[in-house]
N, C-alpha and C positions, 0 to 999 in steps of 0.2 A: 446744599445738596450740588453735586457737582452735573453740570450739563453739559460737559463738552464733547468734542466729536466722537472721541473714543467711546464714551458710555453711550452713546446714542448709537452707535455702530455695533454695539454690544447687544442691545435693547433689540435693534431691528433684525438680528440675526436669530436672537432667541423666538422673537415673534413671528418670522417667517419659517423658523423651524428646519431651517435648511444646515446639514452639515456635510461636509466634504465627503464624499465615497472612501476614502481612507481611514476614516474616524467612525464608519459605521460597524455597531457591534459583530455583525455577521462576517464582516471584510478582516476584523481585527482576531474574530475565532479564529477563521481560516487560515489565516497568517499565522497566528501562533501555532495550529496545528502542523502546519506545513515545516516551519521552523524545527519544530522539536522531531517531525519523522526526518529531516535532511540531518539533524545532529545524530540521530539513533543510527541512521544507516552509514554515514559518512564519517563516523568517529572513530579514532585509529583503536586498535586491538583486534584481537583474535575473536570474530562474532561465529565462525562457521562452524557447524555442528561436527562431532565426530562422526565420520560414514564407516558402516560396517557394511561387509559386501553380504548378498544375497546369498540363501544356501542354493546350492544347484538342485534343481527337480527337471524333469522331464515329464511333456505331456502328448498325446495323441494329437496328430496333425490334423484338422477338418478337411484340409484340401488334399490329402492323400495317405497312404498307407502307414508312412514313416513316424517315429518320434520326434520331437522338437525339444532341445535340451535348452536352459538358461544360460550354460556355459557357451551357445553356440553364438551367442550376442553378445561377447563379452566385451567391453570398451564402448559398448553402444548403450544409448537411453532406452529402456524396454516399457511398455505400458501394460499393464494385466487390467483387463477388463472381464471380472467376473458378474455372470448374469444367470439369475435363477427364477423361473417360472413355478412358482409352486400350484 
């Protein structure tokens, strides 16, 4: 049986139970997830979905008597909030 320093160091490390932070399962799992996410997001190729314009429609303005049309906001982002209280 070899009782050299390398064997002793390995045995002490096992008995102490200390592993470096970069070898812990949680860190390895999060790191692998991060690498996969970066590969998916930044790999070459066209990954942008095809965009279709929304159909034009008009609604009554709650702030006044006129109507508001979707085409009035052409080229700008629009958020539609539908609320119903039944």
